[in-house]
N, C-alpha and C positions, 0 to 999 in steps of 0.2 A: 504494500500500500504506500503510495507516494506521500511524502511529508505535506501537511496542509490539507490532506483529504479528510472530509467529514463523511461518515457512513453510519447507517442505521445499526444500532446495537453496540457502537463503540463505547468504551468506558468513559463515563462522564468526566473523570479526572483528565483523561487524554483529550477530550473535547475542549476542556478549559485550556490546555496547552496549545491547541490549534487556534482557539479563539479567545485570547486573553481578555477581551472586553466583555465576555459573556456575563450576563446578569440573570441569575435564576430568580423567578418570582413564584411565590406560593399564595394561594387564595387567602384573603384576610379572614380572620376568625377561626382558622384551623390551628389546633394545638398538636404538638408532636409531629409524627410522620404524616406525610401527604404527598401529593403530586406537585412537582415544580416544573415550570416551563421557562424557556429562554429563547428569545428571538436570535436567529443566526444572521450574519451579515447579508446573506443571499435571500432573506425573506422566509426561509424555512423556520420551523420551530422544533426545538429539542425538548423532550419530556423525560423526567427522571423521578425516581422514588426518593424523597428526601431522607428516608430512613437509611438508604444506602447511597450516599452522594457520589461514591466512586463506582457504583454499579453501572449497568448499561443505560445509555441514552437512546431513546427512540426518536427518530428524525421524521417529521411530517412536513408536507408542503403547506403553504398558506391556505390553499383551498380545502385541504383535509381538516385543518384546525378550524376554519370557518364553519365547515359542516358539523364538526363535533360541538362547537359552542352553540351554533344555531339549534341543533337537535336538543341540546341540554336546555336551552331557553324555551323551546317548544314543548318540553316534557317528554320527549321521545324515550328517555331512559329512566323515567320515574319508576317503572315496574321493577327495575333492578334493586330498588331500595325497599320494596314491599316485603 
């Protein structure tokens, strides 16, 4: 894998080395472990589990994240919490 390459499933710590300006964000109001997201310079979004900050980072396109957030806002995933 070439230096500077970002790929799905790469260790989040390695992603930080590739993108030093990376800023992880966690939803407000969550305590302890949760999902964190960070925007990449090319517009993609990295997602990691905050309980394992050096674990794998999943990389999604902007369109995929827009669909996820829109679906959550519309209640498409509410049944998962029942």
